[in-house]
N, C-alpha and C positions, 0 to 999 in steps of 0.2 A: 438450543441452537448450537450445532457443532462447530461453527466458526469461532465461538467463544473459547478463550483459553484460560480464563480466570473468573473466579467468583468474587474476587475482591472489588471493592468500590474503586472508581477511577483514581481518586486522590491517593489511596493506599498503593495502588500500582505505580503511580508516579514517584512516590516517596521511595518505594523499593528500588525502582529503576535508577533514581538519582544516587542511591547509596552504593550501586554496583559500579565501582570505579573502573574495574577491568573492562566491563562491557562497554562503558562509555568511551574509553580510550580505544578499544578495538573498533567500535563503530566509526569514530572520528578518523582513525587511520585508514579504514576501508573506504570511507567516503573520499578522502583526499587522494588515495591511490586510484580509485575508480574514476575520479574526475580527470586525472592525467591520461589514463588509458582510453577512456571514452572519448575525450576530446581529440586525441591523436587519431583514433580509429575513424571517427566521423570526418575529420579533416582530410584524411587519406581518401575517403570515398568521394569527396567533392560535392558541391551543390547540396549540402545537407538539408537546407530548408525546402528545397524542391523535392527531395526524397520524402521529407515529412509530409508535404502536401499530397504526394502520391499515396503514401501509406494511409493517410487520413481518408482519402477518397475511396480506397479499397475497403476499409473497415466500415465507412458509412454506407457504401453501396451494399455490402453484405447485410447490414442490419435492416436496410430498407426492404430487401427481398429475402429476408431470413427464412420464412416458411418454404419458399420455393427451393432455396439452396439445400435446406435440410432434407426435403423430399428427394431432391436429385441425388444427394449423397447417400441416403438410405437405400434408394433403388440400386445404385451402383454397387454398394457393399453386398446387397443380397444377390445381385446378378453374378457376383464372383464367389458365391457360396457362403458368405458371412451372414451375420444376424445383427439386427439393430433393435434396441429397446429404448423407448422414450420414458424417462422418469420425471414426474412432475415435482417431486421433492426428495429430500435426502432419505426418507424412510423407504420410498419405493425403490430408490437406487440401491441402497446397501442391502435391503432385504432380497432383491432380485439376485444380486451377486452372491449373497450367502446361499440362497437356494440352488443357484447354479453350481457353486463349489460343492455342496452336499450331493447334488445329483451326479457330479463327476467324480465323487469319492476322492476329492483332493486331500492330500496329506501335507504336502510341502508347497506353500504359496509364496511366491517371490514377487515383490513390488518394486517398481522404479519410482522416482520422486514425482509426486503429483499433488498439486494444491487442491484440486477438486475432490480427490479421494479423502483428503483430510477434512475437507468441508462437509462431506456426507458421512463422516464418522465411520469410515469403512474398516479401519484397523481394529477398532474395538468390536465391531460386529463380527469380523472374521475370527478374532481370537475367542469368541464365544462358542465356536464350533468345536466339539470334543475331538481330540486327537489331531488337530491341525497345527502345523508349525508355520509361522508367518515371519518373513524377513524383509526389511526395507533394504534395498540393494544400493541406493545412493549413499555414499560414504557419510555425509553429514547427517542424513536421516537415520542411518544405522547407528551412529553415535547417540543420537537423541533416543532411539529405541532402547539401547542398552542402558541409558541413564533413566530408566523407568518412564520412558516415553515423555521426556522433557519437551517443552514447547519451543518452537523455532523463534529466531530473532529476525529473520529476513527471508523473503520468498526465494531469493537466489542463493544466499549464503546463510543457511539456517543455524549454523553453530558459531556465529560471530562472538557469542557471549562466553565461549569456552576456550581455555588455554590448553597448551600441549600437555601440561601435567594432569589436568582433569581428564583429558582423553586417554592418557596413559593409564590412569586408574581404572577407567572403564574397560580397557582392553585387557588389563591384568586379570579381570574376572573371567576372561575367555582363554587364559593361558599364556598371554604375552609376558615375556620376561626381559624385554629389551628396555632401552632408554627412552627419553621423551623426544627424540629426533623425529620430526614429522614423516620423513622418508621411511624410516624403520617402522613406524606405526602403520603407515599406509601399506607397506609391503606385507606386513603381518595380516592386516584385515583383508587384503586382496585374496590371499590364499584361503582365508576363512570363508569369504563370500563365494569363491569359486566352488568350493566343496558343496555348498548348499545349492548353488545353481545347477550342478550336474544331476541332482536328484529332484529338482523342482518339477511338479506336474501341473501347475496352475500359475499362470503369469498375469500380472496386472500392470498396466501403464496408464499414464495420462495421455494428453494429446496437445501438441502445440498448435497445429492447424490440421483440419480435416479437408481433403480435396474433394469438392463437390462433383466434378465431372469425371472422376475416375475411381472414387470410393477408397482412396488411399489415406493412410495416416502419416503425418509428418511429425517426427520427434527430434528435438535438439538436446543433446547431452554432452558433457565434457568427460565423462568416465566410461562411456560405452555400456553401462549397466543396463540401460533400457534395451539395447540391441540383444544382449544375452537373454534378458527377460522375455523377449519376443521369439528368440531363436530356439530355445530348448523345450519349454513346457508345451504339451500337446493342446492345452486349452489357453486361449489368450482373451483377456477382457481389456478393452480400451475404454476409459472413463473420460468424458469430455463435457465441458460446459457448452451449452447449445449455441453460444455465440462464436465458438472457436472454429470457424469455417471460412474457407476461401473458395472462389469460383474455380480456379485452375492452378496448375503448377507455376505459371508465371507470377501469379499474385503471391503464392507461397514463397517463391524465391525472393521477392521484394521484402516480405515481412520477416523471413529468416535473416536476411541481411540487416534489417533494422533492429531485430531482436538481439543478435549477437553483438553488434557494435554498442548497443545501449546497455545491455546487461553486464557484459564482461569485457568490453573493449576489444573484441576480436573481429576479424573479417568474417569468420564463420565459426560456429561451434565445432568442437573436435569431431563430434559424430552428428551429422545431419542426415537423418534416415527417413525414407519413404517406404512404407510397407503395408501389408494387409494379410489376407489368408494365404497359406502356403499353396503354391501352384503345383500342378502335376510335374513330376520330375525333379522338384527341389528337395534338397536333403534336410533342410531345417525350416523352422517356422511352424505356426500352429495349424493343426488339423481342424480345430473348432475355433472360430473367430467371432467374437462378439464386440459390439460397440454400444455402450450405455451413454445416451445423450441426456444430460441433466439440466433441468430448468432451475429448480430450487430457489425461486424468487426472481430470476433474471427477467422474466417476462413482465414483471411489475415495472421495470424501468423503460420498456419499449413504449415509444410514443409519448414519453414524458420529458421534462427538462433534464432528467438524469440519464437518458439514453446514451450519451457519449461515453459513459464509463464502461459500456459494453464494447467499446473499441479497444480496450486494454489488451496488450499482448503479454503481460506479466514479465516485463523486463526488469522491474525494480528500480529503474533510473530515478523515479520520483523520490524514492526513499534515500537514494544516494546523494541527493542535494538538499534534503529537507533539514532545516535547522532544529526543528522540534524532535524529529527522529534521532538526530545526532545526540540529543540530551537524554532521551528516555528509552531509546532502543525499541525493539519490537514488542517486548513483553508489556510495556507501559500501555499499549493500546488494548490489550485484552482480547485481541482477535487474531486469527491466523493471517489476516490481511492487514498488516500495519502500515504506517506512513500515510501519505496523501491518498493512495489507493484505498486503504482501509477506511479512512475517514469518509469517503464517498460510498464505497461498496458495502461496508458492514451494516449501516442503518437500513440499506435496501434489502439485504439478504436476512439480517437478524432482527430488524425492527428498531424503532427509535427508543422504545422503553429500555432496551438493554445497551444500546450504543449511542445514546443521546449526547454523551460528553465528547465523543470523538471529533465532531465538526469544530469544536473549540480548541482542539490541540493543533492549532494552526495560526500562523501570523499573517496569512494571506499575502505572503511575499511574492508568490507566483513563480518561484524557481522551479517547482514541479511542472507547471504548464510549459515553461520555457524549454525544459529538457525532454519532455514527452515525445517519443518518436512518432506517435500517431495523433499528436496535437489535441489531447483531451484537455479541455479548459478546467483543470482540477480545482483551482481556487474559486472559480465561479460556482462550481457544483457544491463545494464545501459551504460557501456562503448561502447557497440556495437551501441547503439542509438547515442552516440556522433560521432562515426565514420560515420554513415549514414548521420547525419546532416551536418558534415563538408565536407566529401569526395564525397558523392553522391548527396546530395541536395544543398550543398553550401549555407546554411541558414545564415551563419555569414557574414554580410556585414559591420561590425563595424570596428573601428580603431584597435581593438584587432586582427582581422584577418590580417590586414596589418602589424602590429607589428610582429606577428608570422612569416609571410613570410619574413620580413626583418631579423629576428633572424635566420631563416633557411639559408638565403643567407650568413649572417655573420659567422655562425658556419661552413659553408661549405668551406669558404675561409680561408686558413692559415694566409694570410696577414691581413684580416679584424678581424679575431679572435684575433690575436696577438695585433693588435692596440687597440681593446676593453679591453684586459687585462691590457694594459699599462694605459688606461684612466680610469679604474675602480676606482682607488684611488682618483685622483683629481676630477673626475666627481661626486663622492658622497659627496664632501665637502659641497655642497648646503644643504644637509640634516643632517649634522653632525657638532656639535660645539665642540666635544671632540676630543681626540686623536684616533689613530688607534685601532680598535677592541672594541671601547667603544660604548655602546648603551644607557647609562644612560642619557646624555644630549640631546640625539637625539629624545626622545619620551616623550610624556605626557600621562601617564596612559597606556603605551604600544602601542601607535599609533602615527603616524606622522600626526599632525593636520594642518600643514601649507603648504601642497602640493596643488597647485591650482586645483579646480574642473575640469578645462579644461584638465588636464592630463588624458590620456586614461584609461578606466576602468580596463584594464589588470594590470596596475601599481597600481591603487587604490585597486584592489582586493588583491594585495599582501601586500602593506604597511599598509592598514587599519586594518589588523589583525595579522601581524607578526612583530617581532623584528629582524632586520638584522644589524649586525655590519658593520662598514666601512671596505672594503677590504684593505689588506696591499699593500704597494708599489710594483710595478712590479718586482723590483730587490730583493724583499724579499719573493716572493711567491714560491710555491712548484715547479712550472715549471722551474723557473729560477734556483732554488737550484739544481734540478735534472739535468739540462743541464750542470751545471758547477761542479757538484759533482764528485770527483775522487774516484773510488773504492779503498778500502783498499787491499793492496797486500795480496795474499793468503799466509798462513804460509808455510815456506819451508818444502819440503818433508823430512822425516826422513830416512836417509840411513840405509837400512837393512843390518845387518851383514850376512855374508856368512852362508848359511844353515838355515836361519830363514824363516819360512813358512808364507804365507799370511794369515791374519785372515779371 
């Protein structure tokens, strides 16, 4: 599955991410900065929650009538001289585009940033064509390409994990001899990219929203690279997830507004473009225009409890508020879709066997749901994945599962539960050198360091991160007090004198 970015086990990825101090600091800084910009931009719009309601209604309406809108969109593209190809999975999608590039004798292929092209493993497929040069035109994606196709950290800010010195080193391979000033680096790479643009004969873009009633493509970028990708090459391929569609321009305008304010804290992205096949009399634009509409597992969510994830407009706001993402960054998730979005979407597209750990990379704090511009109930969907894994697929065969079953038996039995309450105080003496309710001598730096590694992970998952005082003795706990507590007699009623009325 091409959405996977690592073969390492989940725990190894987390350890690697925690050791990357620069990445964690960069993610924290970006989250804090985006919070300020995002909040100001939304406040400026006014009535933000009403806008969210409208955006949610648009996305839910589209999903309800998705086949109809897809058919309408395809018909309008073809009426304007374009072509539409429906791909059921990544293999159909990237093989079709590869065959098209070969048929067009493409030599210089230029791409703009697109999550779905990464999802279908398009870069690797196109690089396999002999004699073809491929260039990612988005600045961040270009940096990742030059660094041996490094994996992104964020769906909007892919190179958060890189500093200016690392970027300088990559550009030096291309002939850059300047300093590490970001403006100088950007000026150099702009000229480098422009020279490639001018000789490109095959262009590929993603699609923010496809307009059903006119067959146009809506793209939002901050660098203008997608506009050039569409303007110069004679053949243009647009790759879109099948859910990225809106009924008309007015709905696209609403969602563009929500996207820009949620993703980068702007009123509108620098380049908001609506385009399609070149019309008669126009000087630029593609002569041959193709739209590849990709399913790749999305239809599995339709009509299920996970359907709301298809409302997503890829703004990345959920990642920008997630406390777990703040600690592990994008690479810790092992998917091109990190954060709360990835925790819900990755098991759907890539399967539970490969991404079964992701739904547990969440505290269920609901910050993601609160900020989502299209009101996806992310924490509920994440919890639903846990239910499916445990109750339906029975994926947990570890000691943790056995412990939880034993806890269930124990709490269901009054005798066993009472016995556990009596043993709680003497049983925790192993971990406590102080008196009752004392945590100070029990921990070194807030953790218990001397519990054997053989202890089941459920226990380590608790004591490695939490401070827990030693329980009081059974005869001093609340249950014992409540059982033997004698209620205070009610105050004696006051005898009313004759003729006194009730109040």
